[in-house]
N, C-alpha and C positions, 0 to 999 in steps of 0.2 A: 252666720258665723262671724266672729270677730278675730282680729289679728292684723298682721301686716297687709293682708289682701282680703278685704271684705268680700265674701262670696255667699250668694244665696242660690238655691236651686229649687225647682218645682218638678215633681214627678206626677205623671198621670198614667193610669192603666185603664184600658178600655177594650171591650170585646169588639172584634171586627171580623165578620164573615167566618166564624168558626176558628178564629185565631185571637191573639191578644196583641195589642199595640201598646208599647211603652214609650212615652215621650218624656224626655228630660230637658229642661231649659235651665241653663246656667246664666247667672248674672253676676258680674264682678265690677267693682269700682276700681278701675286701673288708674294708678297715678305713678309718676316718676319712673323709677327703675322697672317696676312691674309692667308698666305700659310698653316700654321698650322690649322687654324680654318676651312678653306674650305675643307681641306682633311678630317676633322671630320664631316662636315655638308653636303658635296656634295650629298650624297644619299637622305637625307631629303629634301634638296632644290629642287632636281630633281623631287622627288615624288610630292611635293606640286605644282610645276610648271606644271607638267603633269596633275594633277587634275584640276588646273585652266583652262588649255587649253581644257580638256574634257568638262568641264562645259560651256565654251564659245562656243564650237562646238555644244553642245546640244541646247543652247539658239539660236544660229544662225539657226540651222536646223529646229527648231520649230517656227522660225521667231519671237521670243520673243524680239529680239533686233531690 
């Protein structure tokens, strides 16, 4: 992606012992203001993202999606 914060991400989906593993890797080129802000917000952003993925997993496992 382009813009003020160049960001790329990779997603992999694989079967694991009767289940599915989703791996997401984010890579960002942080400079200036964004470098300062992300160092302060990284934990919060990670927790929110993990919560979103847990909810997605729950919905998929109950076949609500």
